[in-house]
LODRENBA-421341 format. One record per residue (C-alpha): residue in one letter; residue number from 1; x, y, z. Coordinates in Angstrom, 1 decimal. Example, Ala and Ser with C-alpha at 12.3 -4.5 7.8 and 13.67 -1.06 7.14 Angstrom:
% residues 2
 code pos     xx     yy     zz
    A   1   12.3   -4.5    7.8
    S   2   13.7   -1.1    7.1
***
This chain:
% residues 601
 code pos     xx     yy     zz
    M   1   74.9  104.2  171.1
    S   2   78.2  106.0  172.0
    L   3   80.4  107.7  169.3
    A   4   83.0  105.2  170.4
    S   5   80.8  102.1  169.7
    R   6   79.7  103.4  166.4
    F   7   83.4  104.1  165.4
    S   8   84.5  100.3  166.7
    D   9   81.3   99.2  164.7
    T  10   82.3  101.1  161.5
    L  11   86.0   99.7  161.9
    A  12   84.9   96.3  162.1
    C  13   82.6   96.8  159.2
    N  14   85.3   98.3  157.1
    L  15   87.8   95.5  157.9
    W  16   85.3   93.0  156.9
    I  17   84.8   94.7  153.7
    Y  18   88.6   95.1  153.1
    R  19   88.8   91.3  153.2
    I  20   86.1   90.4  150.8
    L  21   87.2   93.3  148.5
    P  22   90.9   93.9  149.2
    F  23   91.1   96.2  146.3
    L  24   89.3   98.9  148.2
    R  25   92.5   99.4  150.2
    W  26   94.6  100.6  147.4
    W  27   91.8  102.3  145.4
    P  28   92.0  105.8  146.9
    R  29   95.7  105.7  145.7
    V  30   94.6  105.6  142.1
    N  31   94.9  109.0  139.9
    R  32   96.2  110.1  136.7
    Q  33   99.7  109.9  137.7
    T  34   99.4  106.5  139.2
    L  35   97.4  104.9  135.8
    R  36  100.1  106.6  133.5
    S  37  103.1  104.6  135.7
    D  38  101.0  101.4  135.6
    A  39  100.0  101.6  131.9
    I  40  103.9  101.9  131.3
    A  41  104.7   99.3  133.6
    G  42  101.8   97.0  132.5
    L  43  102.9   97.2  128.9
    T  44  106.8   96.3  129.9
    G  45  105.4   93.2  131.8
    A  46  103.2   92.3  128.7
    L  47  106.4   92.2  126.4
    I  48  108.3   90.0  128.7
    V  49  105.7   87.2  129.4
    L  50  105.0   87.1  125.7
    P  51  108.3   84.7  125.0
    Q  52  108.1   83.5  128.7
    G  53  104.5   82.3  128.3
    V  54  105.3   80.4  125.2
    A  55  108.4   78.8  126.8
    F  56  106.8   77.8  129.9
    A  57  103.7   76.2  128.2
    T  58  106.0   74.2  126.2
    I  59  107.8   73.2  129.4
    A  60  104.4   72.1  130.9
    G  61  103.5   70.0  128.0
    L  62  100.9   72.5  126.7
    P  63  100.2   74.1  123.2
    P  64  102.3   77.3  123.6
    Q  65   99.1   79.6  123.7
    Y  66   98.3   78.2  127.1
    G  67  101.3   80.0  128.8
    L  68   99.6   83.3  127.5
    Y  69   96.3   82.4  128.7
    A  70   97.6   81.7  132.1
    A  71   99.2   85.1  131.9
    M  72   95.7   86.8  131.6
    V  73   92.7   86.2  133.6
    P  74   94.7   84.7  136.7
    A  75   96.8   87.7  136.9
    V  76   93.8   90.1  137.1
    I  77   92.2   88.0  139.7
    A  78   95.3   87.8  142.0
    A  79   95.9   91.4  141.6
    L  80   92.5   92.4  142.6
    F  81   92.2   90.1  145.4
    G  82   95.7   89.7  146.8
    S  83   97.5   92.2  149.0
    S  84  100.7   92.8  147.1
    W  85  100.7   96.0  145.2
    H  86  103.5   94.6  142.8
    L  87  103.0   91.0  142.6
    V  88  102.2   89.9  139.4
    S  89  101.0   86.3  138.8
    G  90  101.1   84.0  135.6
    P  91  102.9   80.9  134.5
    T  92  106.5   80.2  136.1
    T  93  109.1   77.4  135.6
    A  94  108.9   75.7  138.8
    I  95  104.9   75.4  138.6
    S  96  105.3   74.4  134.7
    I  97  107.7   71.5  135.2
    A  98  105.6   70.5  138.2
    V  99  102.7   70.2  136.1
    F 100  104.4   68.3  133.3
    A 101  105.7   65.7  135.6
    S 102  102.3   65.6  137.5
    V 103  100.2   65.1  134.6
    A 104  102.3   63.3  132.0
    P 105  102.0   60.0  133.5
    H 106   98.2   60.1  133.4
    A 107   98.1   61.5  129.4
    T 108   99.6   61.9  126.2
    P 109  101.2   65.9  126.6
    G 110   99.3   68.2  124.5
    S 111   96.3   65.9  124.0
    P 112   93.1   67.2  125.0
    E 113   92.7   64.5  127.7
    F 114   96.1   66.0  129.0
    I 115   94.7   69.7  128.8
    K 116   91.7   68.6  130.7
    L 117   93.5   67.1  133.6
    V 118   95.8   69.9  133.7
    L 119   92.5   72.1  134.1
    T 120   91.7   69.8  136.9
    L 121   94.9   70.1  138.6
    T 122   94.2   74.0  138.5
    F 123   91.2   73.8  139.8
    L 124   92.1   71.6  142.9
    V 125   95.2   73.8  143.3
    G 126   92.9   76.9  143.7
    V 127   90.7   75.2  146.1
    F 128   93.6   74.3  148.3
    E 129   94.9   77.8  148.2
    L 130   91.6   79.4  148.9
    L 131   90.8   77.1  151.9
    L 132   94.4   77.7  153.5
    G 133   93.7   81.4  153.2
    L 134   90.3   81.3  154.5
    A 135   91.4   79.1  157.4
    R 136   94.1   81.8  158.1
    M 137   96.9   79.5  157.5
    G 138   99.1   82.0  155.8
    T 139  102.2   81.0  158.0
    L 140  102.3   77.3  156.7
    V 141  104.8   78.6  153.9
    N 142  107.3   79.6  156.7
    F 143  107.9   75.7  157.3
    I 144  109.3   75.5  153.7
    S 145  113.0   76.2  154.2
    H 146  114.9   78.4  151.9
    T 147  117.2   75.6  151.0
    V 148  114.4   73.3  149.9
    V 149  113.3   76.1  147.3
    I 150  116.8   76.2  146.1
    G 151  117.5   72.4  145.8
    F 152  114.1   72.1  144.0
    T 153  114.7   74.7  141.7
    A 154  118.0   73.6  140.8
    G 155  116.4   70.3  140.2
    A 156  113.7   71.6  138.3
    A 157  116.3   73.3  136.0
    V 158  118.3   70.1  135.2
    L 159  114.9   68.7  134.4
    I 160  113.9   71.7  132.0
    A 161  117.4   71.4  130.2
    G 162  117.0   67.8  130.0
    S 163  113.4   67.9  128.6
    Q 164  115.0   70.4  125.5
    I 165  117.9   67.9  124.7
    K 166  115.8   66.5  121.6
    H 167  114.7   69.7  120.4
    F 168  118.1   71.4  120.5
    F 169  119.6   68.3  118.7
    G 170  116.9   67.6  116.5
    L 171  116.6   63.9  117.8
    E 172  113.5   61.6  118.1
    M 173  112.8   60.7  121.9
    A 174  109.6   59.8  123.0
    R 175  107.8   62.4  125.5
    G 176  108.3   62.3  129.1
    L 177  111.3   60.2  129.6
    P 178  113.2   60.2  132.8
    L 179  116.3   62.3  132.8
    H 180  118.7   59.4  132.9
    E 181  116.9   57.7  129.9
    I 182  117.1   60.9  127.9
    L 183  121.0   61.3  128.6
    Y 184  121.1   57.3  127.5
    H 185  119.5   58.1  124.2
    L 186  121.6   61.2  123.8
    V 187  124.7   59.1  123.8
    L 188  123.2   56.3  121.4
    K 189  122.5   58.8  119.0
    L 190  125.4   61.4  119.1
    D 191  125.5   60.4  115.0
    Q 192  121.9   61.3  114.5
    I 193  122.3   64.9  115.8
    N 194  121.0   67.2  113.2
    P 195  124.0   70.1  112.7
    Y 196  121.1   72.4  111.0
    V 197  118.9   72.0  114.2
    T 198  121.8   72.4  116.7
    A 199  123.0   75.4  114.6
    V 200  120.0   77.2  115.4
    G 201  119.9   76.4  119.0
    L 202  123.4   77.4  119.7
    I 203  122.8   80.7  117.8
    T 204  119.6   81.4  119.9
    L 205  121.5   80.1  122.9
    L 206  124.6   82.6  122.3
    S 207  122.4   85.6  121.2
    G 208  120.5   85.2  124.5
    I 209  123.7   85.5  126.5
    L 210  125.0   88.4  124.4
    V 211  121.6   90.4  124.6
    K 212  121.5   89.5  128.4
    R 213  125.1   90.7  128.9
    Y 214  125.6   93.8  126.5
    L 215  121.8   95.1  126.3
    P 216  120.3   94.3  129.7
    R 217  117.2   96.6  129.0
    F 218  115.9   94.6  125.9
    P 219  114.2   91.6  126.7
    Y 220  116.9   89.0  126.4
    M 221  114.1   86.0  125.3
    I 222  112.8   88.3  122.8
    G 223  116.1   89.1  121.0
    A 224  117.0   85.6  121.3
    M 225  113.8   84.3  119.4
    I 226  114.4   86.7  116.9
    V 227  117.7   86.3  115.8
    G 228  117.4   82.4  116.2
    S 229  113.9   82.6  113.8
    L 230  116.5   84.7  111.3
    A 231  119.0   82.0  111.3
    A 232  116.3   79.2  110.7
    F 233  114.9   81.3  108.1
    V 234  118.2   81.5  106.1
    L 235  119.3   77.8  106.7
    N 236  116.0   77.2  105.2
    H 237  115.8   79.2  102.4
    H 238  119.6   78.1  101.6
    F 239  119.2   74.5  102.1
    G 240  115.3   74.0  102.0
    T 241  113.1   72.8  105.0
    L 242  112.9   69.2  103.8
    H 243  116.8   68.9  104.0
    T 244  117.3   71.1  107.4
    G 245  114.7   69.5  109.3
    I 246  114.0   72.6  111.2
    R 247  110.5   72.5  113.0
    T 248  108.7   75.3  114.2
    V 249  106.2   76.1  116.9
    G 250  103.5   77.0  114.6
    A 251  101.0   80.0  114.5
    L 252   99.1   80.8  117.9
    P 253   95.4   81.4  117.8
    A 254   94.9   85.0  118.1
    G 255   92.2   86.1  120.6
    L 256   90.9   85.9  124.2
    P 257   91.6   82.4  126.2
    P 258   88.6   80.3  125.3
    L 259   86.0   79.0  127.9
    S 260   87.1   75.5  129.3
    M 261   85.8   73.0  131.7
    P 262   88.2   70.9  134.0
    D 263   87.3   67.0  134.1
    F 264   85.5   66.6  137.6
    S 265   85.4   62.9  137.3
    F 266   86.2   60.7  140.0
    K 267   89.5   59.3  138.7
    A 268   90.3   62.6  137.4
    L 269   90.4   64.1  140.9
    H 270   91.6   61.2  142.6
    D 271   94.7   61.1  140.2
    M 272   95.3   65.1  140.7
    L 273   94.7   65.2  144.5
    F 274   98.3   64.3  145.4
    P 275  100.0   66.4  142.7
    A 276   97.7   69.6  143.6
    L 277   99.1   69.4  147.2
    V 278  102.9   69.9  145.5
    V 279  101.8   72.4  143.2
    T 280  100.0   74.5  145.9
    M 281  102.9   74.3  148.3
    L 282  105.2   75.2  145.3
    A 283  102.8   78.3  144.3
    L 284  102.1   79.6  147.7
    T 285  105.8   79.5  148.5
    E 286  106.5   81.4  145.3
    A 287  103.9   83.8  145.5
    V 288  104.1   84.9  149.3
    S 289  108.1   84.8  149.1
    I 290  108.3   87.0  145.9
    S 291  105.7   89.5  147.5
    R 292  107.4   90.0  150.8
    A 293  110.8   90.3  149.0
    I 294  109.3   93.3  146.9
    A 295  107.5   94.7  149.9
    A 296  110.7   95.1  151.6
    K 297  111.7   97.6  149.3
    S 298  108.3   99.1  148.6
    E 299  107.8   99.4  152.6
    Q 300  104.5   97.5  152.2
    R 301  102.9   95.2  154.6
    I 302  102.0   91.9  153.1
    D 303   98.9   89.8  154.5
    G 304   99.9   86.1  153.6
    N 305   96.3   85.1  154.1
    Q 306   95.2   87.4  151.6
    E 307   97.8   86.2  149.2
    F 308   96.5   82.7  149.4
    I 309   92.9   83.9  148.9
    G 310   94.1   86.0  145.8
    Q 311   96.0   82.8  144.4
    G 312   93.2   80.4  145.1
    L 313   90.9   82.6  143.4
    S 314   93.0   83.3  140.6
    N 315   93.6   79.6  139.7
    I 316   90.0   78.6  140.4
    L 317   88.7   81.0  137.9
    G 318   91.7   80.6  135.4
    S 319   90.7   76.7  135.1
    F 320   87.4   78.0  133.4
    F 321   89.5   80.3  131.1
    S 322   92.0   77.8  129.6
    S 323   94.7   78.7  132.0
    Y 324   97.2   76.1  134.1
    A 325   98.4   76.8  137.6
    S 326   99.8   80.0  138.0
    S 327  101.6   81.6  140.8
    G 328  103.7   84.9  141.4
    S 329  106.3   85.2  138.8
    F 330  109.8   86.8  140.0
    N 331  110.9   88.1  136.9
    R 332  107.7   89.8  136.0
    S 333  106.9   91.0  139.7
    G 334  110.5   92.6  139.8
    V 335  110.3   94.2  136.4
    N 336  106.9   95.6  137.6
    Y 337  108.3   97.3  140.7
    A 338  111.2   98.6  138.6
    S 339  109.0   99.6  136.1
    G 340  107.4  102.3  138.5
    A 341  104.3  100.4  139.2
    Q 342  102.0  102.1  141.5
    T 343   98.9  100.0  142.2
    P 344   98.1   96.5  141.3
    L 345   96.2   98.0  138.2
    A 346   99.7   97.5  136.7
    A 347   99.1   93.6  136.3
    V 348   95.5   94.2  134.8
    F 349   96.9   96.6  132.2
    A 350   99.7   94.1  131.4
    S 351   97.1   91.6  130.9
    L 352   95.0   93.7  128.5
    A 353   98.3   94.4  126.6
    L 354   99.1   91.0  126.4
    V 355   95.7   90.5  124.5
    L 356   96.4   93.4  122.2
    I 357  100.1   91.9  121.2
    L 358   98.8   88.5  120.9
    L 359   96.5   89.7  118.3
    L 360   99.3   91.4  116.5
    V 361  102.1   88.8  116.7
    A 362  100.1   85.3  117.0
    P 363  100.8   84.4  113.2
    L 364  104.8   85.0  113.9
    A 365  105.0   82.1  115.9
    A 366  104.8   80.0  112.8
    Y 367  108.2   80.9  112.3
    L 368  109.8   80.4  115.7
    P 369  112.1   77.2  115.5
    T 370  111.5   74.5  118.3
    A 371  115.3   74.6  118.3
    A 372  115.2   78.2  119.3
    M 373  112.8   77.4  122.0
    A 374  115.2   75.0  123.3
    G 375  117.9   77.5  123.3
    I 376  115.9   79.7  125.5
    L 377  114.9   77.2  127.9
    F 378  118.6   76.1  128.2
    L 379  119.0   80.0  129.4
    V 380  116.2   79.9  131.8
    A 381  117.3   76.6  133.0
    W 382  121.0   77.9  133.7
    G 383  119.5   81.0  135.3
    L 384  117.3   79.2  137.9
    I 385  120.2   77.4  139.6
    D 386  121.4   79.5  142.6
    F 387  125.2   78.8  142.4
    H 388  125.9   81.6  144.9
    H 389  123.7   80.2  147.8
    I 390  124.6   76.5  146.8
    G 391  127.9   77.3  147.6
    A 392  127.2   79.3  150.8
    I 393  125.1   76.5  152.1
    W 394  127.8   74.1  151.1
    K 395  130.3   75.9  153.4
    M 396  128.1   77.0  156.5
    S 397  125.8   73.8  157.3
    R 398  126.2   70.2  156.9
    S 399  122.7   69.6  157.9
    E 400  121.5   72.1  155.2
    S 401  124.0   70.8  152.7
    L 402  121.9   67.4  153.0
    V 403  118.6   68.9  152.9
    L 404  119.8   70.8  149.5
    W 405  121.3   67.5  148.1
    V 406  118.1   65.2  149.1
    T 407  116.0   67.7  147.4
    L 408  117.7   68.2  144.2
    I 409  118.4   64.6  143.8
    G 410  114.9   63.7  144.9
    T 411  113.4   66.2  142.3
    L 412  115.5   64.8  139.5
    I 413  113.9   61.1  140.5
    N 414  110.6   62.0  141.3
    L 415  109.7   65.8  141.2
    E 416  106.6   65.3  143.3
    K 417  108.1   63.5  146.1
    G 418  111.4   65.2  145.8
    I 419  110.1   68.2  147.4
    F 420  108.1   66.4  150.1
    F 421  111.6   64.7  151.0
    G 422  113.0   67.8  151.3
    V 423  110.3   69.3  153.4
    L 424  110.3   66.4  155.6
    L 425  114.2   66.0  156.0
    S 426  114.2   70.1  156.9
    L 427  111.5   69.6  159.4
    M 428  113.2   66.6  160.9
    F 429  116.4   68.6  161.7
    Y 430  114.3   71.8  162.7
    L 431  112.5   69.5  165.4
    Y 432  115.9   67.8  166.3
    R 433  117.4   71.5  167.2
    T 434  114.3   72.7  168.8
    S 435  114.3   69.4  171.0
    R 436  117.5   70.2  172.1
    P 437  117.6   73.5  173.8
    Q 438  120.6   75.0  175.1
    V 439  121.0   74.6  178.7
    Q 440  124.0   76.6  180.2
    A 441  125.8   76.9  183.3
    V 442  125.6   80.5  184.7
    V 443  126.4   82.8  187.8
    P 444  125.6   86.1  188.6
    D 445  127.3   88.9  187.2
    P 446  129.9   90.1  189.4
    E 447  129.3   94.0  188.4
    P 448  127.7   95.9  191.3
    G 449  124.0   96.5  191.0
    S 450  123.6   94.1  187.9
    Y 451  120.8   91.6  187.7
    H 452  122.2   89.5  185.1
    Y 453  123.6   86.1  184.8
    I 454  126.8   85.4  182.7
    D 455  128.7   82.2  181.5
    A 456  130.2   80.3  184.2
    T 457  132.7   78.9  182.1
    G 458  136.1   79.3  183.6
    R 459  134.4   80.7  186.7
    R 460  133.7   79.4  190.3
    E 461  130.5   78.1  191.0
    C 462  128.1   77.5  194.3
    P 463  128.7   73.9  195.4
    Q 464  125.1   74.0  196.5
    L 465  123.2   76.0  194.0
    K 466  123.4   75.2  190.4
    M 467  122.3   78.2  188.2
    L 468  121.2   77.0  184.6
    R 469  120.0   79.4  181.7
    I 470  117.5   77.4  179.2
    N 471  117.3   78.7  175.7
    G 472  114.6   77.2  173.7
    S 473  110.9   76.1  174.6
    I 474  110.3   73.4  176.9
    F 475  107.8   71.2  175.2
    F 476  107.1   67.5  174.6
    G 477  109.8   66.9  172.3
    A 478  112.7   69.1  174.5
    V 479  111.4   67.2  177.9
    D 480  113.7   64.4  177.9
    H 481  116.6   66.8  177.1
    V 482  116.2   69.2  179.7
    Q 483  115.2   66.6  182.1
    S 484  118.7   64.8  181.6
    H 485  120.4   68.2  182.3
    L 486  118.5   68.4  185.3
    H 487  119.4   65.1  186.5
    Q 488  123.2   65.5  185.2
    V 489  123.4   68.0  188.0
    D 490  123.2   65.6  190.7
    A 491  125.7   62.9  189.2
    D 492  128.2   65.9  188.9
    N 493  127.6   67.2  192.4
    P 494  125.3   65.6  194.9
    Q 495  125.6   68.6  197.0
    A 496  123.8   70.5  194.4
    K 497  120.1   70.1  195.7
    H 498  119.0   73.5  194.7
    V 499  118.7   74.4  191.1
    L 500  117.8   78.2  189.8
    I 501  116.7   78.3  186.3
    V 502  117.2   81.7  184.6
    A 503  113.8   81.4  182.2
    S 504  114.3   84.4  180.1
    G 505  115.2   82.3  176.9
    I 506  112.1   80.1  177.5
    N 507  109.3   81.2  175.3
    F 508  106.7   78.4  175.4
    V 509  105.9   75.6  178.1
    D 510  103.4   72.9  177.1
    I 511  101.8   70.6  179.5
    A 512  104.2   67.7  179.1
    G 513  107.2   70.6  179.8
    A 514  105.1   72.0  182.9
    E 515  104.3   68.5  184.3
    M 516  108.1   67.6  184.0
    L 517  108.9   70.9  186.0
    V 518  106.4   69.9  188.8
    Q 519  108.1   66.6  188.9
    E 520  111.6   67.9  189.2
    A 521  110.5   70.5  191.7
    K 522  108.9   67.6  194.0
    R 523  112.0   65.7  193.4
    R 524  114.1   68.7  194.6
    R 525  112.2   69.3  197.9
    R 526  112.4   65.6  198.5
    M 527  116.1   65.7  198.4
    G 528  116.0   68.6  200.9
    G 529  116.4   71.3  197.9
    G 530  114.3   73.3  195.9
    L 531  113.8   74.6  192.1
    Y 532  113.4   78.2  191.4
    F 533  112.6   80.2  188.2
    Y 534  113.9   83.8  187.3
    R 535  112.7   86.1  184.7
    V 536  109.7   83.8  183.4
    K 537  108.2   85.2  180.2
    E 538  104.6   86.1  180.6
    S 539  103.4   83.3  178.0
    A 540  104.9   80.8  180.0
    C 541  103.8   82.0  183.1
    E 542  100.4   82.1  182.2
    M 543  100.7   78.4  181.2
    L 544  102.0   77.7  184.5
    R 545   99.2   79.7  186.2
    R 546   96.4   78.1  183.8
    G 547   97.4   74.4  184.9
    S 548   97.8   75.0  188.4
    Y 549  101.4   74.1  188.0
    A 550  102.7   77.3  189.5
    E 551  101.2   76.5  193.0
    E 552  102.9   72.9  192.6
    I 553  106.0   74.2  192.1
    G 554  105.4   77.3  194.7
    K 555  104.8   80.7  193.6
    E 556  107.4   82.0  196.2
    N 557  109.8   80.2  193.8
    I 558  109.0   82.1  190.8
    F 559  110.9   85.4  190.6
    P 560  110.1   88.2  188.5
    A 561  112.8   90.2  186.8
    K 562  115.2   92.6  188.5
    S 563  114.5   90.8  191.8
    R 564  117.4   89.0  193.5
    P 565  116.4   85.2  193.9
    I 566  119.8   84.4  195.8
    E 567  118.6   86.4  198.5
    A 568  115.5   84.3  199.1
    I 569  117.4   81.0  198.3
    Y 570  120.8   81.7  200.3
    P 571  119.0   81.2  203.8
    K 572  117.7   77.8  202.6
    L 573  121.3   76.4  201.8
    D 574  123.4   74.2  204.3
    A 575  125.4   76.5  206.3
    D 576  127.9   73.8  207.5
    V 577  128.7   73.2  203.6
    C 578  129.0   77.3  203.0
    A 579  131.4   77.4  206.1
    R 580  134.1   75.4  204.4
    C 581  133.3   76.7  200.8
    T 582  136.0   79.1  199.5
    A 583  133.8   80.2  196.1
    R 584  131.8   82.9  197.8
    I 585  130.4   84.1  194.5
    F 586  127.2   85.5  196.2
    P 587  127.4   88.8  198.1
    E 588  125.2   87.2  200.9
    C 589  127.9   84.8  201.4
    Q 590  130.9   87.3  202.0
    E 591  129.8   88.1  205.5
    Q 592  127.4   85.6  207.0
    L 593  126.4   82.0  206.6
    P 594  122.9   81.1  205.6
    D 595  121.7   80.3  209.5
    G 596  122.8   84.1  210.1
    R 597  125.9   83.3  211.9
    R 598  129.0   85.6  211.2
    R 599  131.9   84.0  209.0
    T 600  135.1   84.0  211.4
    D 601  137.6   83.4  208.5
***
């Protein structure tokens, strides 16, 4: 065996191993310095996720500790089997609200049945993510537009705020009410608002705003929790707990995540199948977009398929360790990078630190008022609404604005279907745009020695040879649009029997497009003219060659880049028409006619 063959086999083997054990790619980077940096970043991340995890679990309708469990095992697995050096997985706002909306119709939030269904949902999400990653479908998230994500997130933010109204004002309301009913009950029960509970919520809300503004380096959620808890303690001490009616979250169980088992019954799998698709779409969009955003700063290349695999494994294993669906966390990932993390070990250290912190502070959750949690979640909801991009979309594009508001309003009505309606409408606009490629009249650039063609607007054109530039792919959806433009040439000028297509902007031609071009070429020949192509890209040319379409069009009618198709086409024009023409836009028609006769005028 040659040295080159051995090297090739070794390289292929290494690539295979890297796909199975991707952490081997970055493991050689680990040293004493990176371990120190990763440990500091991990500790910072653990402090941040502590209040976040409790808040997100509350949103999801789960006991508070489940938000912390979701930041332990899944974070480690996603870090080891993903491709990003800085992405930190765990509970997120969008996933939490999607989990609650998906499972609440099937079981009472917080009940054992609810928890089992959540674990089933998490397992299915992991399976879908893993299958998509193994099938190399990482590019699927590119079809979920940024506008859809903004609209969904804004809608989810409103739902989060709505779900906390009863806790913020101390009102009795059934769980799982739709937003409009929550607002209706709020209006009906304005006279029943508990002033002590509302005071705790307002103090927490205001303290969070002040900490975030004046102490940006201090975790504002922790600061708000401390101030809110102290306010509740003072009110309870002065007026008495029975009089104030201030409720607390309750002590958290201290320890490692307990083993769990999803509900694999047919009914549970059937009920959670569609919601799992929604959560999968959200989770993968979050994870890949966040990892790419941070990779742009760290100059790292992200493998979307490997991220799918890492997220899938993290949710599959997490469902057996009391974790609900997790994804990439923007806040934790951003802080992880800003704190100096060098490798994914920072996420591992964060999970270990979270366990230690939980052992110390779990009993203190007994002093955390639910009104304080509501105030914190109001802050989270407000921060989720991207007012800047919403305003920019409103000014720039009507179609994108429609996608935004359909997604947002659809999310408020039905969270699961809202995002699908947004994606569907976004794809419809995309297909509409791609099915109408730009067809522009052009003429040769008059500059001496130029091979280019320029916009014909305001310039004279040849009456016999129509030159068109097509910018966009010619596929089944665009065939009718392109064909109508080619037929319109005859309606506008019956003498224009010859058509030259400047094809540098055509990226792709499918079978329907190729057959249409062959039909047009044959039609032009019957008219006594022809259809010609200049600067066809190799990918489109290969398609025409494979299907023998190039032979039917005529290989002599396909001209490569930096050639002069006019030199070959001009002799085919009608000399009598040229004799009367005053446009004379070609160098060839300045001195002689197509049949070789010299001009006399």
